[in-house]
C-alpha positions in Angstrom: 0.2 0.0 0.2 3.0 2.4 0.8 4.5 1.8 -2.8 0.9 2.6 -4.3 0.7 5.5 -2.1 3.9 6.8 -3.2 3.4 6.0 -7.0 0.1 8.0 -6.7 1.7 11.0 -5.1 4.5 11.1 -7.8 2.2 10.4 -10.8 -1.2 12.2 -10.0 -1.0 14.7 -7.2 2.6 16.1 -7.3 1.8 17.7 -10.9 -1.4 19.3 -9.4 0.5 20.8 -6.3 -1.4 18.2 -4.0 -0.2 16.3 -1.2 -1.8 12.8 -0.4 -2.6 12.1 3.1 -4.7 9.1 3.2 -5.7 6.1 0.8 -8.4 3.3 0.9 -8.8 0.4 -1.5 -12.8 0.3 -2.3 -15.2 -1.1 -4.6 -18.8 0.2 -5.2 -21.4 -1.8 -3.0 -23.8 -4.3 -4.8 -21.9 -4.1 -8.2 -19.5 -5.9 -10.1 -16.1 -5.9 -8.2 -13.8 -3.0 -9.7 -11.4 -1.8 -7.4 -10.5 2.0 -7.2 -8.9 4.1 -4.4 -10.3 6.9 -2.6 -7.6 9.3 -1.8 -7.7 12.4 0.9 -5.6 15.4 -0.5 -4.7 18.9 0.5 -3.2 21.6 -1.8 0.3 23.0 -1.1 -0.7 26.4 -1.8 -2.7 28.8 0.3 -5.8 28.7 1.0 -5.6 25.0 1.6 -8.3 23.0 -0.2 -9.1 19.8 1.0 -10.6 17.1 -1.6 -11.8 13.5 -1.9 -10.6 11.9 -5.2 -11.3 8.8 -6.8 -8.6 7.2 -8.6 -8.9 4.0 -10.7 -6.5 1.9 -12.9 -6.5 2.4 -16.7 -7.9 -0.2 -18.8 -5.3 0.5 -21.6 -2.1 0.3 -19.5 -0.7 -0.4 -15.9 -1.0 3.2 -14.8 -3.6 5.2 -12.6 -5.8 7.9 -13.6 -8.0 10.7 -11.8 -11.5 10.1 -12.5 -13.5 12.2 -9.8 -13.1 14.5 -7.3 -15.2 16.1 -4.4 -14.7 19.2 -2.2 -14.5 18.2 1.6 -16.8 21.2 2.2 -19.4 19.4 0.1 -19.6 16.3 2.4 -22.5 16.2 4.7 -22.8 12.8 6.2 -20.1 10.1 6.7 -21.7 6.7 7.6 -19.5 3.8 8.8 -22.5 1.4 9.1 -21.5 -0.1 12.5 -19.5 1.3 15.4 -18.8 -1.9 17.2 -18.7 -4.8 14.9 -16.2 -4.8 12.0 -17.8 -3.9 8.8 -15.8 -2.7 5.8 -19.0 -0.8 4.1 -19.3 2.9 4.5 -21.4 5.8 2.8 -20.4 9.1 1.8 -23.2 11.9 1.2 -22.1 14.3 -1.1 -24.5 15.5 -3.9 -25.9 12.0 -3.6 -25.1 9.0 -1.5 -22.2 7.0 -2.6 -21.7 3.5 -1.1 -18.3 1.8 -0.7 -16.7 -1.5 0.5 -13.2 -1.2 1.7 -10.8 -3.9 1.1 -10.2 -4.0 5.0 -11.7 -2.4 8.2 -8.4 -1.0 9.2 -8.0 0.9 6.0 -11.4 2.3 6.3 -11.2 3.5 9.9 -7.8 5.1 9.1 -9.5 6.9 6.0 -12.5 8.0 8.2 -10.2 9.2 11.0 -8.2 11.2 8.2 -11.4 12.9 7.2 -12.4 13.8 10.4 -8.9 15.3 11.3 -8.9 17.4 8.0 -12.3 18.7 8.8 -11.2 19.8 12.2 -8.1 21.5 11.1 -9.2 23.3 7.8 -13.0 23.3 7.9 -14.6 23.3 11.1 -17.8 22.3 9.1 -20.8 20.4 10.5 -20.2 16.7 9.2 -22.3 14.2 10.5 -20.2 11.0 11.5 -22.8 8.2 12.0 -22.0 4.8 13.1 -18.2 5.8 13.9 -16.4 4.7 17.0 -15.6 7.6 19.4 -12.0 6.3 19.5 -11.5 7.3 15.5 -12.9 10.9 16.5 -10.3 11.8 19.0 -8.3 14.9 18.1 -4.9 13.9 19.3 -3.9 10.3 18.2 -0.3 8.9 19.0 1.8 9.1 16.2 3.4 5.7 15.4 5.0 3.9 12.6 1.7 2.6 11.2 0.2 5.7 11.3 3.0 7.4 9.5 2.9 4.7 6.9 -1.2 4.8 6.5 -1.0 8.6 6.5 -3.4 9.0 9.4 -1.1 11.3 11.6 -1.2 14.8 10.0 1.9 15.8 12.2 3.9 13.0 11.1 3.0 13.5 7.4 3.8 17.3 7.7 7.5 16.3 8.5 7.9 14.7 5.2 8.9 17.5 2.9 10.5 17.3 -0.7 13.9 18.8 -1.2 14.1 22.1 -3.2 16.5 22.7 -5.9 18.9 24.6 -3.7 19.3 21.8 -1.0 19.7 19.2 -3.9 22.5 21.2 -5.3 24.2 21.5 -1.7 23.9 17.7 -1.2 25.4 17.0 -4.7 28.3 19.3 -3.8 29.0 17.6 -0.4 28.6 14.2 -1.9 31.5 15.2 -4.9 33.8 16.2 -2.1 33.6 12.6 -0.6 34.5 9.9 -3.1 32.9 7.0 -1.1 29.7 9.0 -0.4 27.7 6.7 -2.5 30.0 3.6 -2.2 30.2 3.4 1.5 27.3 5.4 3.2 28.3 4.6 7.0 31.5 6.0 6.4 30.0 9.1 5.0 27.7 9.4 7.7 30.6 8.9 10.3 32.3 11.9 8.4 29.6 14.1 8.5 28.9 13.3 12.4 32.6 14.2 13.3 32.3 17.6 11.3 29.1 18.5 13.0 30.7 17.9 16.5 33.6 20.2 15.4 30.9 23.0 14.8 29.2 22.4 18.0 32.4 22.9 20.0 33.2 25.9 17.8 29.8 27.2 18.8 30.3 26.7 22.6 33.6 28.5 22.5 32.2 31.5 20.9 29.4 31.8 23.5 32.0 31.5 26.4 34.2 34.3 24.7 31.1 36.5 24.9 30.4 36.3 28.5 32.5 39.4 29.4 30.7 41.3 26.9 27.4 40.2 28.5 28.7 41.4 31.9 29.4 45.0 30.4 25.9 45.0 28.9 24.0 44.2 32.3 26.0 47.0 33.7 24.7 49.6 31.5 21.4 48.1 31.6 21.5 49.0 35.3 22.5 52.4 35.0 20.0 52.9 32.3 17.3 52.2 35.0 18.4 54.4 37.4 18.2 57.1 34.8 14.5 56.1 34.1 13.7 56.5 37.7 15.0 60.0 38.0 13.1 60.8 34.8 9.9 59.4 36.2 10.2 61.8 39.1 10.5 64.7 37.2 7.4 63.6 35.1 5.2 63.3 38.4 6.3 66.8 39.4 5.4 68.0 36.0 2.0 66.3 36.1 1.1 67.7 39.4 1.5 71.3 37.9 -0.3 70.6 34.7 -3.4 69.1 37.0 -3.9 72.8 38.4 -3.9 74.3 34.8 -6.2 71.6 33.6 -8.7 72.4 36.4 -8.7 76.1 35.4 -9.0 75.2 31.7 -12.0 72.9 32.6 -13.9 75.8 34.3 -13.1 78.2 31.4 -14.6 75.5 28.9 -17.7 75.2 30.9 -18.1 78.9 31.1 -17.7 79.1 27.2 -20.2 76.3 26.9 -22.8 78.3 29.0 -22.3 81.3 27.2 -22.8 79.5 23.6 -25.8 77.8 25.2 -27.3 81.2 26.0 -26.6 82.7 22.6 -28.3 79.6 20.8 -31.2 80.0 23.0 -31.4 83.7 22.1 -31.3 83.0 18.6 -34.0 80.4 18.6 -36.1 82.5 20.8 -35.7 85.3 18.4 -36.5 83.1 15.5 -39.9 81.6 17.2 -40.9 85.3 17.9 -40.1 86.4 14.3 -42.0 83.4 13.2 -45.0 84.1 15.1 -44.9 88.0 14.3 -44.4 87.4 10.5 -47.2 84.7 10.2 -49.5 85.5 13.0 -49.8 89.2 12.7 -52.6 90.6 10.6 -52.2 94.2 9.2 -54.6 96.9 10.5 -55.8 97.6 7.0 -57.1 94.1 6.6 -58.5 94.4 10.0 -60.5 97.4 8.9 -61.5 95.9 6.0 -62.8 92.9 7.6 -64.8 94.9 10.1 -66.0 97.8 8.0 -65.1 97.1 4.4 -67.5 98.2 1.7 -69.2 95.1 -0.1 -70.9 97.1 -2.8 -68.0 98.4 -4.7 -65.5 96.5 -6.7 -62.6 98.2 -4.9 -64.2 97.3 -1.4 -64.7 93.7 -2.4 -61.1 93.4 -3.6 -60.1 94.7 -0.4 -62.3 92.4 1.6 -61.0 89.4 -0.5 -57.4 90.2 0.0 -58.2 90.8 3.9 -60.1 87.5 4.2 -57.1 85.6 2.2 -54.7 87.1 4.9 -56.7 85.9 7.9 -57.1 82.7 6.5 -53.3 82.5 6.1 -52.8 83.6 9.7 -55.2 81.0 11.0 -53.9 78.2 8.9 -50.5 78.6 9.7 -48.8 75.5 10.8 -47.6 76.3 14.4 -44.5 74.5 15.9 -44.7 72.4 18.7 -45.5 74.3 22.0 -46.7 77.4 20.3 -50.3 76.6 21.0 -49.5 76.7 24.8 -48.3 80.3 24.7 -51.1 82.8 26.0 -50.2 85.5 23.2 -51.0 83.0 20.7 -54.1 81.7 22.0 -55.2 85.5 22.4 -54.3 86.0 18.7 -56.0 82.8 17.6 -59.2 83.9 19.4 -59.1 87.4 17.7 -58.7 85.7 14.4 -61.7 83.6 15.0 -63.6 86.6 16.3 -62.6 88.5 13.1 -63.6 85.5 10.9 -67.2 84.8 12.6 -67.9 88.7 12.4 -66.8 88.9 8.8 -68.6 85.8 7.7 -71.7 87.0 9.2 -71.6 90.2 7.3 -70.8 88.7 4.3 -73.7 86.2 4.3 -76.0 88.9 5.3 -74.8 91.1 2.4 -75.3 88.2 -0.1 -78.6 87.3 1.1 -79.7 91.0 0.5 -78.3 90.5 -3.0 -80.3 87.6 -3.7 -83.5 89.1 -2.6 -83.0 92.1 -4.5 -82.1 90.5 -7.9 -85.4 88.3 -7.2 -87.3 91.9 -7.1 -85.4 93.4 -10.1 -86.0 90.4 -12.3 -89.5 90.2 -11.4 -89.8 93.8 -12.7 -88.5 92.8 -16.3 -91.0 89.8 -16.7 -93.7 92.1 -18.4 -91.1 93.0 -21.2 -91.0 89.4 -22.0 -94.8 88.4 -21.6 -95.5 89.0 -25.3 -92.4 87.4 -26.5 -91.2 83.9 -26.6 -87.8 84.8 -24.8 -86.6 84.4 -21.3 -85.0 87.0 -19.4 -81.1 87.4 -19.4 -79.6 86.7 -16.0 -76.0 87.6 -17.2 -75.9 91.1 -15.3 -77.0 89.3 -12.4 -74.3 86.6 -12.6 -71.7 89.1 -13.5 -72.5 91.1 -10.2 -72.3 88.3 -8.1 -69.2 86.6 -9.6 -67.1 89.4 -7.9 -68.0 87.5 -4.6 -66.6 84.2 -6.1 -63.4 84.3 -3.8 -65.3 85.4 -0.9 -67.4 82.4 -1.4 -64.5 80.2 -1.7 -63.2 81.7 1.6 -66.5 81.3 3.4 -66.7 77.5 2.2 -63.3 76.8 3.6 -63.8 78.9 6.8 -67.3 78.4 7.6 -69.2 75.7 5.9 -72.6 76.2 7.9 -73.1 79.9 6.6 -71.9 78.8 3.0 -74.7 75.9 3.1 -77.1 78.7 4.3 -76.2 80.9 1.6 -76.5 78.0 -0.8 -80.1 77.1 0.6 -81.2 80.8 0.2 -79.9 81.1 -3.3 -82.0 78.1 -4.3 -84.9 79.3 -2.5 -85.1 82.8 -4.2 -84.0 81.5 -7.5 -86.1 78.6 -7.7 -89.2 81.0 -7.2 -87.8 83.4 -9.6 -87.3 80.9 -12.3 -90.4 79.2 -11.8 -92.4 82.4 -12.6 -90.1 83.0 -15.4 -90.6 79.9 -16.9 -94.3 79.4 -16.5 -94.8 82.5 -18.0 -92.8 81.5 -20.8 -94.4 78.4 -21.5 -97.7 80.3 -21.3 -96.6 82.3 -24.3 -95.6 79.2 -25.9 -98.9 77.6 -25.6 -100.9 80.5 -26.6 -98.6 80.8 -29.8 -99.0 77.0 -30.5 -102.8 77.4 -30.1 -103.3 80.7 -31.7 -101.2 79.9 -35.1 -103.5 76.9 -36.0 -106.9 77.1 -37.3 -107.9 74.0 -35.3 -106.8 75.7 -32.0 -110.3 77.1 -31.4 -112.1 73.9 -32.8 -110.2 71.9 -29.9 -111.7 74.3 -27.3 -107.8 75.6 -26.8 -107.6 78.9 -24.8 -104.4 80.9 -24.9 -104.7 82.4 -21.8 -104.9 79.0 -20.1 -103.0 76.9 -22.3 -104.9 73.6 -21.6 -107.4 71.7 -23.7 -111.1 72.1 -23.0 -112.5 70.0 -26.0 -113.8 66.7 -25.2 -112.7 63.4 -26.9 -116.2 63.4 -28.7 -115.4 66.7 -30.3 -112.2 65.5 -31.7 -113.7 62.3 -32.9 -116.2 64.4 -34.8 -113.7 66.7 -36.1 -111.8 63.5 -37.5 -114.8 62.3 -39.2 -115.5 65.7 -40.8 -112.0 66.4 -42.0 -111.9 63.0 -43.5 -115.0 63.6 -45.3 -113.6 66.9 -46.7 -110.5 65.1 -47.8 -111.9 62.0 -49.6 -115.6 62.2 -50.2 -115.8 58.8 -51.9 -114.0 57.0 -49.1 -115.5 58.8 -46.0 -118.0 56.2 -45.2 -115.2 53.3 -45.6 -113.3 54.8 -42.4 -114.5 55.2 -38.7 -111.6 57.5 -37.3 -111.1 57.3 -33.6 -108.7 60.0 -33.5 -107.7 63.5 -35.2 -105.9 62.5 -38.7 -102.8 64.2 -39.0 -103.4 65.0 -42.7 -106.2 67.6 -42.0 -103.7 70.0 -40.6 -101.7 72.1 -43.0 -98.0 71.9 -43.4 -97.5 75.5 -42.6 -99.1 75.1 -39.1 -96.8 72.1 -38.5 -93.8 74.0 -39.4 -94.9 76.9 -37.1 -95.1 74.3 -34.4 -91.7 72.9 -35.2 -90.3 76.4 -34.9 -91.9 77.4 -31.8 -90.7 73.8 -30.0 -87.3 74.5 -31.3 -87.5 78.0 -29.9 -88.5 76.7 -26.6 -85.5 74.2 -26.4 -83.1 76.9 -27.4 -84.2 79.4 -25.0 -84.1 76.8 -22.3 -80.6 75.1 -23.0 -78.5 78.5 -22.9 -80.3 79.5 -19.5 -79.6 76.0 -17.9 -76.0 76.1 -19.1 -75.3 79.8 -18.0 -76.8 79.1 -14.4 -74.9 75.7 -14.2 -71.8 77.7 -15.2 -72.5 80.3 -12.6 -73.2 77.8 -9.9 -69.9 76.4 -10.3 -67.7 79.3 -10.5 -69.8 81.1 -7.6 -70.0 78.5 -5.2 -66.5 76.9 -6.2 -68.2 73.4 -7.2 -65.9 71.5 -9.5 -67.8 70.1 -12.6 -65.3 67.0 -12.9 -65.3 64.2 -10.7 -63.5 64.5 -7.5 -63.0 62.2 -4.3 -62.0 63.1 -0.8 -61.5 61.1 2.3 -64.6 60.8 4.4 -64.8 59.8 8.2 -68.0 60.7 9.6 -71.2 60.8 7.6 -74.3 62.9 7.8 -77.2 63.2 5.5 -79.0 66.5 5.4 -82.2 67.6 3.8 -81.7 71.0 1.9 -85.4 72.1 1.1 -86.4 68.6 -0.4 -82.7 68.0 -1.9 -80.8 65.3 0.1 -77.3 66.3 0.5 -75.0 63.8 1.9 -71.8 65.0 3.7 -68.9 63.8 5.8 -66.7 65.8 8.2 -62.9 65.7 8.1 -60.9 67.9 10.6 -64.3 69.9 11.2 -64.6 70.8 7.4 -67.6 69.1 5.8 -66.8 67.3 2.3 -69.3 65.9 -0.2 -69.5 62.1 0.0 -71.1 62.2 -3.6 -68.9 64.7 -5.9 -69.3 68.4 -6.3 -70.5 67.4 -9.6 -73.6 65.8 -8.0 -74.1 68.8 -5.7 -74.4 70.9 -8.9 -77.0 68.7 -10.4 -78.8 68.7 -7.1 -79.0 72.5 -6.8 -79.9 72.7 -10.6 -82.7 70.3 -9.9 -84.0 72.4 -7.0 -83.7 75.5 -8.8 -85.3 74.2 -12.2 -87.9 71.9 -10.8 -90.7 73.4 -12.9 -88.8 72.8 -16.3 -89.7 69.2 -16.8 -93.4 69.2 -15.8 -93.9 72.2 -18.2 -92.1 70.5 -20.9 -94.3 67.6 -20.6 -97.5 69.8 -20.3 -96.3 71.4 -23.8 -95.5 68.1 -25.2 -99.1 67.0 -24.3 -100.6 69.9 -25.8 -98.7 69.5 -29.0 -99.8 65.8 -29.3 -103.5 66.9 -28.9 -103.4 69.4 -31.5 -101.8 66.9 -33.9 -100.7 63.7 -33.3 -97.9 63.9 -35.8 -96.2 66.8 -33.9 -94.5 64.0 -32.0 -92.4 63.4 -35.2 -91.1 66.9 -34.9 -90.7 66.8 -31.1 -88.7 63.5 -31.2 -86.2 64.9 -33.7 -85.6 68.1 -32.1 -85.6 66.6 -28.5 -83.3 64.0 -29.7 -80.8 66.5 -31.0 -80.7 68.7 -28.0 -80.2 65.6 -25.9 -77.4 64.4 -28.1 -75.8 67.9 -27.8 -76.2 68.1 -24.2 -74.7 64.7 -23.7 -71.6 65.6 -25.7 -71.1 68.5 -23.2 -72.0 66.5 -20.0 -73.7 63.2 -19.9 -74.8 63.5 -16.2 -75.5 67.3 -16.2 -79.1 68.4 -15.0 -79.9 69.7 -18.6 -79.0 66.4 -20.0 -80.8 64.1 -17.5 -84.0 66.3 -17.8 -83.9 66.6 -21.7 -83.3 62.6 -21.3 -86.4 62.1 -19.1 -88.6 64.4 -21.6 -87.4 62.4 -24.5 -88.8 59.3 -22.9 -92.2 61.1 -22.9 -92.0 62.1 -26.6 -90.9 58.6 -27.6 -94.0 57.1 -26.1 -96.0 59.8 -27.8 -94.4 58.8 -31.0 -95.1 55.2 -30.3 -98.7 55.9 -29.4 -99.0 57.8 -32.7 -97.9 54.6 -34.6 -100.1 52.3 -32.5 -103.2 54.6 -33.2 -102.6 54.3 -36.8 -102.3 50.6 -36.7 -105.4 50.5 -34.5 -107.3 52.6 -37.0 -106.3 50.0 -40.0 -107.3 47.1 -37.9 -111.0 48.6 -37.1 -111.6 50.0 -40.9 -114.9 49.2 -42.2 -115.9 49.2 -45.9 -119.1 50.0 -47.7 -120.9 47.2 -49.4 -122.6 49.4 -52.1 -119.8 51.3 -53.6 -116.4 50.3 -54.9 -113.4 50.5 -52.8 -110.4 52.3 -54.7 -107.7 53.5 -52.7 -108.1 52.6 -49.0 -107.9 55.5 -46.7 -105.0 54.2 -44.6 -102.8 53.4 -47.6 -103.2 57.2 -48.3 -102.5 58.1 -44.9 -99.4 56.0 -45.1 -98.3 57.8 -47.9 -98.7 61.2 -46.1 -97.1 60.0 -42.9 -94.1 58.6 -44.9 -93.7 61.7 -46.7 -93.7 64.0 -43.7 -91.7 61.8 -41.8 -88.9 61.7 -44.5 -88.9 65.5 -44.4 -88.6 65.5 -40.7 -86.1 62.8 -40.1 -83.7 63.9 -42.7 -80.2 63.6 -41.0 -81.9 63.1 -37.8 -80.1 61.3 -34.8 -83.2 58.9 -34.1 -83.6 57.6 -37.5 -83.6 54.1 -36.1 -86.8 54.7 -34.4 -88.6 55.8 -37.6 -87.3 52.7 -39.3 -89.0 50.6 -36.8 -92.1 52.6 -36.9 -92.0 52.2 -40.9 -91.7 48.3 -40.3 -94.6 48.0 -38.1 -97.0 50.3 -40.3 -96.3 48.7 -43.6 -97.0 45.2 -42.1 -100.1 46.5 -40.7 -101.0 48.0 -44.0 -100.3 44.9 -46.1 -102.4 42.8 -43.7 -105.4 45.5 -43.6 -105.4 45.8 -47.6 -105.6 41.9 -47.6 -108.2 41.8 -45.0 -110.5 44.7 -47.0 -110.1 42.7 -50.2 -111.3 39.5 -48.6 -114.3 41.5 -47.2 -115.0 43.4 -50.5 -118.2 42.5 -52.1 -118.7 45.4 -54.7 -115.1 45.4 -55.9 -113.3 42.1 -56.9 -110.7 40.9 -54.5 -107.9 41.2 -57.4 -108.9 44.9 -57.8 -108.5 46.1 -54.3 -105.2 44.3 -54.0 -103.7 45.5 -57.5 -104.7 49.0 -57.1 -103.6 49.3 -53.4 -100.4 47.3 -53.8 -99.6 49.4 -56.9 -100.2 52.8 -54.7 -97.9 51.5 -52.0 -95.2 50.5 -54.6 -95.4 53.9 -56.2 -95.0 55.7 -52.9 -92.1 53.6 -51.5 -90.3 54.0 -55.1 -91.0 57.7 -54.9 -89.7 58.3 -51.4 -86.7 55.8 -51.5 -86.9 54.4 -47.9 -84.1 52.1 -47.8 -85.1 50.1 -44.7 -88.3 49.3 -46.8 -86.7 47.9 -49.8 -87.9 44.4 -49.2 -91.6 45.5 -48.7 -91.3 47.6 -51.8 -90.2 44.5 -54.0 -93.2 42.7 -52.1 -95.8 45.4 -53.0 -94.5 45.3 -56.7 -95.0 41.4 -56.7 -98.4 41.3 -55.1 -99.5 44.0 -57.7 -98.2 42.2 -60.8 -99.8 38.9 -59.4 -103.2 40.3 -58.8 -103.0 42.0 -62.1 -102.5 38.9 -63.9 -104.9 37.2 -61.7 -107.6 39.8 -62.4 -107.0 39.9 -66.4 -107.3 36.1 -66.7 -110.4 36.1 -64.4 -112.2 39.0 -66.3 -111.0 38.1 -69.7 -112.3 34.3 -69.3 -113.0 32.5 -72.5 -114.1 35.1 -74.8 -114.5 32.4 -77.5 -116.2 30.0 -75.2 -117.1 27.2 -78.0 -114.1 27.4 -79.8 -112.1 27.1 -76.4 -114.3 24.0 -75.6 -113.2 22.6 -79.0 -109.6 22.7 -78.6 -109.8 21.6 -74.9 -111.1 18.5 -76.7 -108.4 18.3 -79.3 -105.7 18.7 -76.4 -107.4 15.9 -74.4 -107.3 13.8 -77.3 -103.5 14.3 -78.0 -102.8 13.7 -74.2 -104.7 10.4 -74.6 -101.9 9.5 -77.0 -103.5 10.1 -80.5 -101.0 12.0 -82.8 -101.9 15.7 -83.5 -102.2 15.2 -87.5 -104.6 12.3 -86.7 -107.1 14.4 -84.6 -108.9 15.7 -87.5 -110.1 11.8 -88.4 -112.0 11.9 -85.0 -115.8 12.4 -85.6 -116.1 15.1 -83.0 -113.1 17.1 -84.1 -113.1 16.7 -88.0 -112.6 19.7 -90.2 -116.6 20.5 -90.8 -117.0 20.7 -86.9 -114.0 23.0 -86.6 -115.4 25.2 -89.5 -118.8 25.2 -87.7 -117.4 26.4 -84.5 -115.2 29.1 -86.3 -118.3 30.7 -88.2 -120.0 31.4 -84.9 -117.2 34.1 -84.0 -117.0 36.7 -86.8 -115.0 39.7 -86.1 -118.2 42.0 -85.2 -119.3 39.7 -82.6 -115.6 39.6 -81.1 -115.5 43.5 -81.0 -118.7 43.6 -79.2 -117.6 41.1 -76.6 -114.5 43.0 -76.0 -116.6 46.5 -75.7 -118.5 44.9 -73.1 -115.4 43.9 -71.2 -113.9 47.3 -71.2 -117.2 48.7 -69.6 -117.1 45.9 -66.9 -113.4 46.8 -66.0 -113.9 50.6 -66.2 -116.8 50.1 -63.5 -114.4 48.0 -61.2 -111.4 50.4 -61.5 -111.2 53.7 -59.7 -109.8 56.7 -61.1 -107.6 57.7 -58.6 -104.9 55.2 -59.6 -105.5 55.6 -63.4 -104.8 51.8 -64.0 -107.5 51.3 -66.7 -105.2 51.7 -69.6 -102.7 49.3 -68.1 -105.2 46.7 -67.3 -106.6 47.1 -70.9 -103.4 46.6 -72.5 -102.8 43.4 -70.2 -106.0 42.0 -71.4 -105.3 42.7 -75.2 -101.9 40.8 -74.7 -103.8 37.7 -73.1 -106.4 37.6 -75.8 -103.7 37.8 -78.4 -101.9 34.8 -76.6 -105.0 32.8 -76.8 -105.4 33.6 -80.4 -101.9 32.5 -81.4 -102.5 29.3 -79.3 -105.6 28.4 -81.4 -103.7 29.1 -84.6 -101.1 27.0 -83.6 -103.2 24.1 -82.7 -105.1 24.3 -86.2 -101.8 24.3 -87.9 -100.5 21.1 -86.1 -103.6 19.4 -86.1 -105.3 20.2 -89.3 -102.4 20.7 -91.7 -103.1 21.7 -95.1 -106.8 22.3 -94.4 -106.8 26.1 -95.1 -109.0 26.8 -92.1 -108.3 30.3 -90.5 -110.1 32.2 -87.9 -112.7 35.0 -89.3 -110.4 37.9 -87.7 -106.7 38.3 -87.5 -104.3 39.7 -84.8 -104.4 43.2 -86.5 -108.1 43.1 -86.3 -107.7 42.7 -82.5 -105.5 45.3 -81.9 -107.8 47.6 -83.9 -111.1 46.5 -81.8 -109.0 47.2 -78.8 -107.7 50.7 -79.9 -111.1 52.1 -81.2 -112.8 50.6 -77.8 -110.2 52.5 -75.7 -110.5 55.8 -77.7 -114.4 55.8 -77.9 -114.6 55.4 -74.0 
């Protein structure tokens, strides 16, 4: 094992500057026995690194190679398996567990002991030694020959050192000087021993020769010690002298410290006094302005504003610790509080007086606007009050109670003022609406009251009368339940539209101006703001609930200031929405088609208001009113559909164009002119779809019930009228219905032509029907003439019964019959007559074809030609 150890040291570890301390021959447990060596090594350079190296014999030769190395600091556990019994197995826990079987228990124990010593000397790391005998873990183990050979004793191992180059050179020189140094090593060693003895003797003699000098040196040391004692005595006397000086200097230093402390305190006191004087001293001019300042002039308001700001700065100064305990500071704060309270009372009283005076001044101007559809201008009043805006902000920050009281009073005064102005304004609007329509008096509308006094029966009566004036032939066919919109002139509707637009145009700037004023005067932001809240309180402000919280004694709105603006606007303009609803109801009763105008105008104003502020009072109010207008519009559509469903027709006269078809045309034409480029086009498109479906259903219903006029005529004329209307108006959402109307018109025209024309050559028709029946049974066409009932003689006999004169007479009777069925309004007589002419020619050509195929070469022809038919039809049409 020693030879292997030296070989490994020489071949593997010396080139890597490492020393081999312990070695054990092992193989892996549970596998094929392939021996290798585990070596414990340390580096020769500082800092020392301790490794466990696995070395195995190369397969290609008789030399060893380094396979794996682990740092000892990565070793966590050493498991010897059994501390009592001899067991060659052991485990080393690095990154994973490595199981080994040593060649002998002694080698295993020696290796584990070396690992323990290396850890104690170089690492001092916590390595768990499990199932290891305590004898192996003693730090001091006697060194012996066996341990030195095995490499267990670190100190014995340390004695072995290789010679450096200088030492090797000296030994070579020494050996060259002795001829037998190599051949006779004992003689060489004896010679070296003798030379060493000679050197030792020379050293002893040298030491004995220097004894005299030592004695002299000792004497000198004694003298030096005496000198040192004298110097120490002098230093002690000097120290006593300096002690008195030190005491005096300490007294001077303490005095200087006290002087410096006094000066520092004086500077700090001056700084505090200057701070209080600079920040808590209010100028006499400001005090006078707060107590006696003129709140009516611009200069006085400016002086009061500056004084109020200065007072607020003095009151809000951030006092340093301890200032609030000073009596003078308390007095000044109390004085400031008294000034604030006094000025706040004076300001609130003056503004209340301004509010009251403004109410009286505005009332005196109402008479000037009583005859005009305009609202009084509040701009001068707002301009005067905005001079106090900064003072209102000061009042809001210093005395919220008085600020809130002013807010309530402003809402009270202004709500009564605006209520009078707005009601008078709407009275004028109602008078103009009822006075500019011819039907106003018929409805029992009185301008002074602005209300409808007419009864529902009078409206129904008027509806029947107007319907009879418009269409005398169809007045008995329709029982109208409500007023028909077609009875009102377009000019009257246009005037109503202008009045309604003027009402909205007057209200909108009024509300926006007031909202802008409230925001600026009461310092309420119109954008969303949030603030921290601690204690909640809900207070009723004249019916308007205001939710507030208190933080450090200053109330903050829980909802945003934007909500407070809307609440104030709702209180001030509480009469706008009811008045608008009353005006809308009046317009709807005057003419139900007015709802179309109102829907478009109201939608536009709502859209404009929402673009400015979707949550504003104006946007909310107009949005609510828009809902009412939309309901009236839907009601107008429903009433028209109901009238269609309830229509009754006369059994004695022809139907013609149905009233509700003409009314749909009127409605569509009016709606298209009103809703051009409107925002609510979608509502109209939905109404179109409902109405046209109802028209289609009602037309078919009337056609089925008609006794005087054929069903096909009713369908043909009315769907032709509908198709013409939709084609002229070009309503994009009704393209499918337009195509459907055209198809129905075409189908019923063809049906009516076939039904009315019937079989003008009846016997000839029966004859050829028999011919076609024989052909259908399988008889060839050229053989039909050999049938007894269908020979050439029978054919000639039938043809002779229909000379040209007889045919012309039959067509004349048919023309009169068609003329009796059709109405003059739609002017379809020539269209129908032309279709009948084409159908008759088609039948003629069919007969000619059968004669040519079934009776070839017979020379049999009709007694009239196609040109005769065209001449007959043309002359009949011209004669009528």
